Structure formats: C-alpha cells, structure tokens
C-alpha positions in Angstrom: 37.6 25.7 121.9 40.4 28.0 120.9 39.8 27.3 117.2 36.1 28.2 117.6 37.1 31.5 119.3 39.4 32.3 116.4 36.8 31.5 113.8 34.3 33.7 115.7 36.8 36.5 115.8 37.5 36.1 112.0 33.7 36.3 111.4 33.6 39.6 113.4 36.5 41.0 111.4 34.8 40.2 108.1 31.6 41.8 109.3 33.6 44.9 110.3 35.1 45.1 106.8 31.6 45.0 105.3 30.3 47.6 107.7 33.2 49.9 107.1 31.8 50.6 103.6 29.0 52.5 105.3 29.5 56.3 105.7 27.3 56.8 108.7 29.2 58.6 111.5 27.6 56.7 114.4 28.3 53.4 112.7 31.9 54.3 112.2 32.3 55.3 115.9 30.7 52.0 117.0 33.1 50.1 114.6 36.1 51.9 116.0 35.1 50.9 119.6 34.5 47.3 118.4 37.8 47.2 116.6 39.6 48.4 119.8 37.8 45.6 121.8 38.9 43.1 119.2 42.5 44.2 119.5 42.4 43.7 123.3 40.7 40.4 122.9 43.4 39.1 120.6 46.1 40.3 122.9 44.5 38.5 125.9 44.1 35.3 123.7 47.7 35.4 122.7 48.9 35.8 126.3 46.7 32.9 127.4 48.0 30.7 124.6 51.6 31.6 125.5 51.1 30.9 129.2 49.4 27.6 128.4 52.3 26.6 126.1 54.8 27.3 128.8 53.2 24.9 131.2 
C-alpha cells in the first residue's frame, strides 16, 4: 500500500511539472497550495514509515 501511495504522489508531482508551464495566475496559486499539501503529505508519510520501522 505504501508503494502505491508513493507512485500516486509521483504522478501528482509529474502533473504539477506539466501544469507549471502554464502562465495563468489562478492556476499557479492552486499549484502552490497543492505543492504545500504534498510537502506535508510526504512529511507525514516519512514519520509514519519511521515509526513503523521502530516497532
């Protein structure tokens, strides 16, 4: 399940890179919010993996 989550996140990152080529201000604001959510999601995922490894 973790591998599937990582692949889904990778797909989102690749979609972000494609969308960043757009110069629309609203789209860029939405992308910055999505990028921030992705950073927090990866941080939470890493913490969960570390805590699972310690068990």
